N, C-alpha and C positions, 0 to 999 in steps of 0.2 A: 663819174656818176652819169646816169642816163636821165632822160626826161621822166623815166619811171621812178627816179629817186631811190631805186634799189640796184645795187651792183649786180651785173650780170656774172653768173658763175656757170660752171659746167652742169650744175644741178638745176639751174633756172629752167622754167617751162614756159617759153614765150607763146603767146596767143595773139591773134588779130585784135587790135584795140577797138573800143567801143566807137560806133559810128562809121566803121569800115567794114567792107565785105570783099573777100577775095573770091574771084571766080575766073574761069577760063572763058575768054571772049573769042569765039570763032572768027568774027569779022576782023579782029585785031591780030589773030593768030598768036595770042600770048595770054598770060595771066594778067589780070588787071585788078587793081584795088579800087573799089567804088566807095564814094562818100557823098554826102548830100550836095556838096558844091562841085563835084566833078569826078575825074577818074585819073588814076596813075597807071600808066602802061609799065609793066615790069619786064625786064630782059629775062632771058632764060634762067640764068643763075638765080636771080632774085625770086622768080616764080617758084623754082624748085625749093628754095629755102622757106619761102612764106607758106607754101602748101603743107609743109611739115610742122609749122608753128600752130599746133592745135591745142595747146595748153596741157596736153597729156605727155608729150615727149620732152625730155630735157635737151639742152643744147648738146650735151655729149651724145645722146641718142640720135639727134638730128645729123650731127657730123658723121657718126658711124653709118647711118642709113645713106647719106649722100656719098660717102666714100665707097660703100658697097655698090650702090646703084651705078656709079660712074667708074668703077674699078680704078680708084686712085687713093692716095693718102695725103695727108698734110693740109686738109681743108679747114681745119679749126680756126686759124687766124682770120681767114676770109669770112667764114660763117659768123664768128663773133663780131667782126667789123660791121658786117651787114646788119646783124640783129641790133647792135648798138645804134647804128645810124637810123634804122627803122624805128627804134624807140624814140629817138630825138624828133622824128616826124610824127610820133603818136600812132604809127601804123601797128606797132607791137607793144605789148606790156607783159609783165610777169609779176608773180608774188614773191615776197622775200623768201629766202630759203628757210625751211623750218628745221 
C-alpha cells in the first residue's frame, strides 16, 4: 500500500499531490518540486517521470512514453518504484482504478 491508500496498478493515473508544484528551475538546471516549506531538487530520471504524472496518463502510458523517448525497454520496475516512493512522500497521488 502507498500513502495514497490505493494500490498502484498499470492503469493508475498519478498526478502531483496537493500543495506541490513541479517546475523546471533554470538556476538549479533541473526539475524541482515546490511546496510551502521548501523545494525538492529532482534528478533527471525523477524529473522525467514527474513531468509525465499529469493525472491523464496511466503508469503504463508513462512507462511506454519514457521507453520510447529514451530508446530503451524494461523501465517499468523503476518507474513503479519511484511513483510508489513519491506517493509515500505525498508528491504524487492517484484515484482508485474504476
